[in-house]
Backbone as JSON Lines, residues from 0, in Angstrom:
{"i":0,"aa":"X","n":[0.73,-1.07,0.02],"ca":[0.24,-0.29,-0.24],"c":[0.7,1.68,-0.41]}
{"i":1,"aa":"X","n":[2.12,0.76,0.94],"ca":[2.71,2.76,0.8],"c":[3.22,2.9,-0.39]}
{"i":2,"aa":"X","n":[3.72,2.64,-1.43],"ca":[3.62,2.18,-2.7],"c":[2.77,3.2,-4.09]}
{"i":3,"aa":"X","n":[1.85,2.55,-3.68],"ca":[0.24,3.1,-3.93],"c":[0.05,4.44,-3.16]}
{"i":4,"aa":"X","n":[0.55,4.66,-2.56],"ca":[0.55,5.97,-2.1],"c":[1.5,7.08,-1.95]}
{"i":5,"aa":"X","n":[2.62,6.59,-2.57],"ca":[3.37,7.31,-3.95],"c":[4.55,7.64,-2.58]}
{"i":6,"aa":"X","n":[5.03,6.75,-1.89],"ca":[6.08,6.72,-1.35],"c":[7.12,5.28,-1.69]}
{"i":7,"aa":"X","n":[8.5,5.71,-1.35],"ca":[9.28,4.88,-2.03],"c":[9.36,3.7,-1.2]}
{"i":8,"aa":"X","n":[8.87,2.13,-2.0],"ca":[8.45,1.4,-0.63],"c":[10.18,0.45,-1.22]}
{"i":9,"aa":"X","n":[11.13,-0.12,0.0],"ca":[11.93,-1.51,-0.53],"c":[11.77,-2.29,0.13]}
{"i":10,"aa":"X","n":[12.2,-3.69,-0.12],"ca":[12.15,-4.91,0.71],"c":[13.17,-5.56,0.47]}
{"i":11,"aa":"X","n":[13.25,-6.36,1.98],"ca":[14.89,-6.04,2.51],"c":[14.55,-8.0,2.2]}
{"i":12,"aa":"X","n":[15.42,-8.94,1.27],"ca":[14.48,-9.96,0.32],"c":[15.95,-11.55,1.46]}
{"i":13,"aa":"X","n":[16.74,-10.82,2.48],"ca":[17.37,-11.69,2.47],"c":[17.03,-12.05,4.49]}
{"i":14,"aa":"X","n":[16.42,-10.89,4.52],"ca":[15.66,-10.64,6.19],"c":[13.92,-10.37,5.75]}
{"i":15,"aa":"X","n":[13.23,-11.28,5.05],"ca":[12.16,-11.45,4.98],"c":[12.11,-13.31,4.76]}
{"i":16,"aa":"X","n":[11.08,-14.0,5.18],"ca":[10.65,-15.29,5.16],"c":[9.68,-16.02,4.94]}
{"i":17,"aa":"X","n":[9.41,-17.03,4.62],"ca":[7.86,-17.35,4.37],"c":[7.74,-19.49,5.4]}
{"i":18,"aa":"X","n":[7.56,-19.28,4.37],"ca":[7.47,-20.94,5.1],"c":[6.14,-21.9,4.08]}
{"i":19,"aa":"X","n":[5.89,-23.51,4.18],"ca":[5.64,-24.15,2.71],"c":[4.43,-23.27,3.14]}
{"i":20,"aa":"X","n":[3.47,-23.52,2.0],"ca":[2.46,-23.64,1.75],"c":[1.32,-24.57,0.8]}
{"i":21,"aa":"X","n":[-0.1,-24.3,0.87],"ca":[-0.62,-25.16,0.19],"c":[-1.57,-24.3,-0.73]}
{"i":22,"aa":"X","n":[-1.38,-24.64,-2.23],"ca":[-1.66,-23.51,-2.97],"c":[-3.0,-24.26,-3.15]}
{"i":23,"aa":"X","n":[-3.67,-23.14,-3.83],"ca":[-5.02,-22.91,-4.17],"c":[-5.39,-24.76,-4.81]}
{"i":24,"aa":"X","n":[-4.91,-25.16,-5.3],"ca":[-3.81,-26.94,-5.99],"c":[-4.18,-27.75,-5.28]}
{"i":25,"aa":"X","n":[-3.97,-27.57,-4.34],"ca":[-4.07,-28.43,-2.75],"c":[-1.99,-29.22,-3.0]}
{"i":26,"aa":"X","n":[-1.58,-28.87,-3.89],"ca":[-0.08,-29.13,-3.35],"c":[0.85,-27.88,-3.21]}
{"i":27,"aa":"X","n":[1.55,-28.62,-2.23],"ca":[2.41,-28.38,-1.38],"c":[3.41,-27.31,-2.01]}
{"i":28,"aa":"X","n":[3.85,-26.19,-2.09],"ca":[4.83,-25.03,-2.57],"c":[6.11,-25.4,-1.23]}
{"i":29,"aa":"X","n":[7.63,-25.65,-1.84],"ca":[8.75,-25.25,-0.93],"c":[8.32,-23.29,-0.28]}
{"i":30,"aa":"X","n":[9.28,-23.36,0.94],"ca":[8.73,-21.56,1.65],"c":[10.02,-21.28,0.38]}
{"i":31,"aa":"X","n":[11.51,-21.55,-0.13],"ca":[11.58,-20.8,-1.15],"c":[10.97,-20.66,-2.21]}
{"i":32,"aa":"X","n":[10.62,-21.1,-3.01],"ca":[9.22,-20.74,-4.03],"c":[8.23,-20.03,-3.82]}
{"i":33,"aa":"X","n":[7.85,-19.56,-2.21],"ca":[7.06,-19.06,-1.3],"c":[7.69,-17.42,-1.87]}
{"i":34,"aa":"X","n":[8.22,-17.63,-1.53],"ca":[8.9,-16.43,-0.89],"c":[9.44,-16.11,-2.41]}
{"i":35,"aa":"X","n":[10.26,-16.82,-3.44],"ca":[10.76,-16.53,-4.5],"c":[9.22,-15.99,-5.5]}
{"i":36,"aa":"X","n":[8.18,-16.1,-5.01],"ca":[7.07,-15.81,-5.94],"c":[6.53,-14.6,-5.13]}
{"i":37,"aa":"X","n":[6.85,-13.92,-3.85],"ca":[6.14,-12.61,-3.39],"c":[7.34,-12.01,-3.58]}
{"i":38,"aa":"X","n":[8.22,-12.37,-3.87],"ca":[9.14,-10.84,-3.54],"c":[9.27,-10.81,-6.01]}
{"i":39,"aa":"X","n":[9.56,-11.62,-6.1],"ca":[9.27,-11.23,-7.63],"c":[7.48,-10.26,-8.25]}
{"i":40,"aa":"X","n":[6.43,-10.4,-7.14],"ca":[5.51,-9.8,-7.58],"c":[5.31,-8.44,-6.92]}
{"i":41,"aa":"X","n":[5.96,-8.03,-5.78],"ca":[6.29,-6.99,-4.92],"c":[7.31,-6.15,-6.7]}
{"i":42,"aa":"X","n":[8.57,-6.55,-6.46],"ca":[9.37,-6.46,-7.22],"c":[9.12,-4.82,-8.51]}
{"i":43,"aa":"X","n":[8.54,-3.95,-8.09],"ca":[8.88,-3.48,-9.1],"c":[7.35,-3.22,-9.51]}
{"i":44,"aa":"X","n":[6.63,-3.19,-8.84],"ca":[4.93,-2.98,-9.18],"c":[4.53,-1.95,-7.65]}
{"i":45,"aa":"X","n":[5.01,-2.82,-6.85],"ca":[4.47,-1.85,-5.24],"c":[5.88,-1.8,-4.66]}
{"i":46,"aa":"X","n":[7.61,-2.35,-4.0],"ca":[8.81,-1.59,-4.06],"c":[9.75,-2.52,-4.53]}
{"i":47,"aa":"X","n":[11.0,-1.8,-4.38],"ca":[12.24,-2.38,-5.03],"c":[12.59,-2.94,-4.13]}
{"i":48,"aa":"X","n":[12.64,-4.43,-4.24],"ca":[13.23,-5.36,-3.58],"c":[14.9,-5.52,-3.73]}
{"i":49,"aa":"X","n":[15.42,-5.04,-2.76],"ca":[17.39,-5.62,-2.4],"c":[17.41,-6.07,-1.8]}
{"i":50,"aa":"X","n":[18.96,-6.49,-1.03],"ca":[19.25,-7.16,-0.63],"c":[20.24,-6.53,0.49]}
{"i":51,"aa":"X","n":[20.05,-6.97,1.93],"ca":[20.78,-6.03,3.15],"c":[22.26,-5.62,2.08]}
{"i":52,"aa":"X","n":[22.9,-6.25,1.88],"ca":[24.59,-5.8,1.34],"c":[23.83,-4.54,0.68]}
{"i":53,"aa":"X","n":[22.96,-3.66,-1.06],"ca":[22.71,-3.4,-0.94],"c":[22.03,-2.21,0.16]}
{"i":54,"aa":"X","n":[21.52,-1.94,0.63],"ca":[20.5,-1.19,0.95],"c":[21.38,-0.44,2.2]}
{"i":55,"aa":"X","n":[22.53,-1.54,3.04],"ca":[23.48,-0.9,3.66],"c":[24.76,0.45,2.97]}
{"i":56,"aa":"X","n":[24.67,-0.01,1.59],"ca":[25.9,0.11,0.71],"c":[25.02,1.49,0.09]}
{"i":57,"aa":"X","n":[23.67,1.41,0.09],"ca":[23.1,3.24,0.0],"c":[23.39,3.69,1.08]}
{"i":58,"aa":"X","n":[23.54,3.42,2.62],"ca":[23.44,4.12,3.04],"c":[24.77,4.38,4.06]}
{"i":59,"aa":"X","n":[25.66,3.96,3.95],"ca":[26.46,3.84,4.57],"c":[27.76,4.9,3.41]}
{"i":60,"aa":"X","n":[28.42,6.08,4.05],"ca":[29.02,5.87,3.07],"c":[29.99,5.54,2.94]}
């Protein structure tokens, strides 16, 4: 929602996690696949996905 309100929004990929999920088709999805899909959905549309190293490099002189 922050991105829709005009805020520059970042998601730190390696500072977030999820767990295995059961899909609408009843198949179990591995946590890594769920995480990648969620980050892919967010990136470029609602936020910019970065990693911790990139984030710290942008704020440290």
